[in-house]
C-alpha positions as CSV (number, residue, x, y, z in Angstrom):
1,X,-5.6,34.8,63.5
2,X,-3.5,35.7,60.5
3,X,-2.2,32.7,58.5
4,X,1.4,31.8,59.3
5,X,4.2,32.5,56.9
6,X,4.7,28.7,56.4
7,X,1.1,28.2,55.5
8,X,1.2,31.0,52.9
9,X,4.3,29.5,51.4
10,X,2.6,26.1,51.0
11,X,-0.5,27.7,49.5
12,X,1.6,29.6,47.0
13,X,3.5,26.5,46.1
14,X,0.3,24.5,45.4
15,X,-1.0,27.3,43.2
16,X,2.2,27.4,41.2
17,X,2.2,23.7,40.7
18,X,-1.4,23.8,39.5
19,X,-0.6,26.5,37.0
20,X,2.5,24.6,35.7
21,X,0.7,21.2,35.4
22,X,-2.7,22.5,34.1
23,X,-1.5,22.9,30.5
24,X,0.0,19.4,30.5
25,X,-3.3,17.9,31.7
26,X,-5.3,19.9,29.2
27,X,-3.0,18.8,26.4
28,X,-3.3,15.2,27.3
29,X,-7.1,15.4,27.4
30,X,-7.2,17.2,24.1
31,X,-5.0,14.4,22.5
32,X,-7.2,11.7,23.9
33,X,-10.4,13.2,22.4
34,X,-9.0,12.8,18.8
35,X,-10.5,9.4,18.1
36,X,-10.2,9.4,14.3
37,X,-7.9,10.9,11.7
38,X,-9.6,13.3,9.2
39,X,-11.2,11.4,6.3
40,X,-10.4,12.2,2.7
41,X,-13.1,14.1,0.8
42,X,-15.6,11.9,-1.0
43,X,-14.3,12.9,-4.5
44,X,-10.7,12.0,-3.7
45,X,-8.5,9.9,-6.0
46,X,-5.5,7.7,-4.9
47,X,-2.2,7.6,-6.8
48,X,1.0,5.9,-5.9
49,X,4.4,5.4,-7.5
50,X,6.7,2.4,-8.0
51,X,10.1,2.8,-9.6
52,X,12.2,-0.3,-10.3
53,X,15.7,1.0,-10.8
54,X,17.6,4.3,-10.6
55,X,20.6,6.0,-9.0
56,X,19.0,6.7,-5.6
57,X,15.8,6.9,-3.6
58,X,12.9,8.7,-5.4
59,X,11.3,12.0,-4.7
60,X,7.8,12.7,-6.1
61,X,6.5,16.1,-7.0
62,X,2.9,16.7,-7.9
63,X,1.9,19.8,-9.9
64,X,5.4,21.2,-9.4
65,X,5.2,20.9,-5.6
66,X,7.2,18.3,-3.5
67,X,4.9,15.6,-2.1
68,X,6.9,12.4,-1.2
69,X,10.6,12.0,-0.4
70,X,13.1,9.2,-0.4
71,X,10.9,6.3,-1.7
72,X,13.2,3.3,-1.9
73,X,13.6,1.7,-5.3
74,X,11.3,-1.3,-6.0
75,X,9.0,-0.2,-3.1
76,X,5.5,1.1,-3.6
77,X,4.9,4.6,-2.2
78,X,1.8,5.2,-0.1
79,X,-1.2,6.1,-2.1
80,X,-1.4,9.9,-2.2
81,X,-4.8,11.4,-1.6
82,X,-5.4,13.8,-4.5
83,X,-8.4,15.7,-5.8
84,X,-10.0,14.0,-8.8
85,X,-8.8,15.5,-12.0
86,X,-5.6,15.8,-14.0
87,X,-2.2,16.0,-12.3
88,X,1.4,16.0,-13.4
89,X,3.8,13.9,-11.5
90,X,7.6,14.3,-11.5
91,X,9.7,11.3,-10.4
92,X,13.2,12.5,-9.4
93,X,16.3,10.6,-8.3
94,X,19.9,11.7,-8.3
95,X,19.6,14.2,-11.2
96,X,17.2,11.9,-13.2
97,X,13.7,13.0,-13.8
98,X,10.7,11.6,-15.5
99,X,7.4,13.4,-15.8
100,X,4.0,11.8,-16.4
101,X,0.4,13.1,-16.5
102,X,-2.4,11.2,-14.9
103,X,-6.1,11.6,-14.9
104,X,-7.3,10.5,-11.5
105,X,-11.0,9.7,-11.1
106,X,-13.0,10.0,-7.9
107,X,-12.7,6.9,-5.6
108,X,-10.3,5.2,-8.1
109,X,-6.7,4.1,-7.4
110,X,-3.8,4.4,-9.9
111,X,-0.2,3.1,-9.8
112,X,2.5,4.9,-11.8
113,X,4.9,2.1,-12.7
114,X,8.3,3.0,-14.0
115,X,10.9,0.3,-14.7
116,X,13.6,3.0,-14.5
117,X,14.1,6.8,-14.7
118,X,16.4,6.6,-17.7
119,X,16.1,9.3,-20.3
120,X,13.2,8.5,-22.6
121,X,11.6,6.0,-20.3
122,X,7.8,6.1,-20.2
123,X,6.0,5.1,-17.0
124,X,2.9,3.0,-17.3
125,X,-0.2,4.3,-15.5
126,X,-2.3,1.4,-14.3
127,X,-5.8,1.5,-12.8
128,X,-5.7,-0.7,-9.7
129,X,-8.4,-3.2,-9.0
130,X,-10.4,-2.7,-5.8
131,X,-11.5,-5.5,-3.5
132,X,-15.1,-5.1,-2.4
133,X,-15.2,-8.4,-0.4
134,X,-13.9,-7.6,3.1
135,X,-13.6,-11.3,3.8
136,X,-11.1,-11.8,1.0
137,X,-7.7,-10.2,0.2
138,X,-6.4,-8.8,-3.1
139,X,-3.0,-9.3,-4.6
140,X,-1.7,-7.1,-7.4
141,X,1.5,-8.2,-9.3
142,X,3.7,-5.7,-11.2
143,X,6.5,-6.7,-13.4
144,X,9.4,-4.2,-13.3
145,X,12.0,-6.4,-14.9
146,X,13.3,-5.0,-18.2
147,X,12.7,-8.1,-20.4
148,X,11.4,-11.1,-18.5
149,X,7.7,-12.1,-18.9
150,X,6.8,-14.2,-15.9
151,X,4.2,-16.5,-14.3
152,X,3.5,-16.7,-10.6
153,X,2.7,-20.0,-9.0
154,X,2.2,-21.3,-5.5
155,X,5.5,-22.6,-4.2
156,X,4.4,-26.3,-4.8
157,X,3.6,-25.6,-8.4
158,X,0.0,-26.8,-8.0
159,X,-1.8,-23.5,-8.5
160,X,-1.1,-20.7,-10.9
161,X,-1.6,-17.2,-9.4
162,X,-0.7,-15.0,-12.4
163,X,-0.1,-15.9,-16.0
164,X,2.3,-14.2,-18.5
165,X,2.8,-10.8,-16.8
166,X,4.9,-8.9,-19.3
167,X,7.5,-6.1,-18.4
168,X,5.7,-2.9,-17.3
169,X,2.4,-4.7,-16.9
170,X,0.3,-5.8,-13.9
171,X,-2.4,-8.3,-12.9
172,X,-4.7,-8.6,-9.9
173,X,-6.6,-11.4,-8.1
174,X,-9.0,-11.6,-5.2
175,X,-8.0,-14.6,-3.0
176,X,-8.5,-16.2,0.4
177,X,-6.4,-14.4,3.0
178,X,-3.7,-17.0,3.7
179,X,0.0,-17.2,4.2
180,X,1.2,-17.6,0.6
181,X,4.6,-19.1,-0.4
182,X,5.0,-18.4,-4.1
183,X,7.5,-18.7,-6.9
184,X,8.1,-16.8,-10.1
185,X,8.8,-18.8,-13.3
186,X,9.2,-18.3,-17.0
187,X,5.9,-18.5,-18.9
188,X,4.4,-22.0,-18.9
189,X,7.2,-23.4,-16.8
190,X,5.5,-24.4,-13.5
191,X,8.2,-26.9,-12.7
192,X,11.0,-24.2,-12.8
193,X,11.8,-21.5,-10.4
194,X,13.4,-18.1,-11.1
195,X,12.9,-16.6,-7.6
196,X,10.6,-17.2,-4.6
197,X,8.7,-15.1,-2.1
198,X,6.3,-15.2,0.8
199,X,3.3,-13.1,1.7
200,X,1.0,-13.2,4.8
201,X,-2.5,-11.8,4.1
202,X,-5.4,-10.8,6.3
203,X,-9.1,-10.3,5.5
204,X,-9.8,-7.1,3.6
205,X,-6.1,-6.5,3.0
206,X,-4.5,-5.3,-0.3
207,X,-1.0,-6.5,-1.3
208,X,1.6,-5.9,-4.0
209,X,3.9,-8.5,-5.4
210,X,6.8,-7.0,-7.4
211,X,9.0,-8.8,-9.9
212,X,12.1,-6.7,-10.4
213,X,15.9,-6.8,-10.6
214,X,18.6,-6.0,-8.1
215,X,21.7,-3.8,-8.7
216,X,23.5,-6.7,-10.4
217,X,20.6,-7.3,-12.7
218,X,19.4,-10.5,-11.1
219,X,15.7,-11.1,-10.9
220,X,14.1,-10.7,-7.5
221,X,10.6,-10.6,-6.0
222,X,9.3,-8.4,-3.1
223,X,6.0,-8.4,-1.4
224,X,4.4,-5.3,0.2
225,X,1.2,-4.3,2.1
226,X,-0.6,-1.4,0.4
227,X,-1.0,1.7,2.5
228,X,-2.7,5.1,2.1
229,X,-1.0,8.3,3.3
230,X,-2.5,9.9,6.4
231,X,-4.8,12.6,5.1
232,X,-4.1,16.1,6.4
233,X,-7.2,18.2,6.4
234,X,-6.7,21.8,5.4
235,X,-8.0,24.3,8.0
């Protein structure tokens, strides 16, 4: 007996639904099979930028090509994954521009530290310390204030974390991964307090403590967790 018209309609509808839904199901399966992001090549270097003051958020160009956009002032950028070798970075904000050349070595990390983007300013290129103990954490302090050399102490004044970090300089320390309340003082003045901050660490983590100034020129401190940009493998 020939199939009824109603049966044919139902069969056609099921076929159409399958064709419409199949790409969705296939896409979902494809997304679920991507377990890991692409890993940077073994000879990669890692470079980030920190700018203390300027007219606006900062854009970063690398070798005359745009790379990062709208990095807030006094905020570390993500570490850019770059091929080992020499690169020219251009830091741009509101018509201001500062250029700096870096020589990035394989598996090393660099921070380009600029207290400002004023004409004639010279960023400091700092090789960052790497933590090889996954049970510990590492703190790196960077002084972006224009004039003030600082010490960093635990909030109770009992333990000195960093000693005499001068403007444009940095210091690093491997520590136990704890919740740290800290204060910034003038050199040698563990009883005094210029500003205070707080940082919660985890094993294997890497952190940045910035000493900088706000728009009014008052000293401030900011704590950040270090991050690496998501590597985009070229086809």
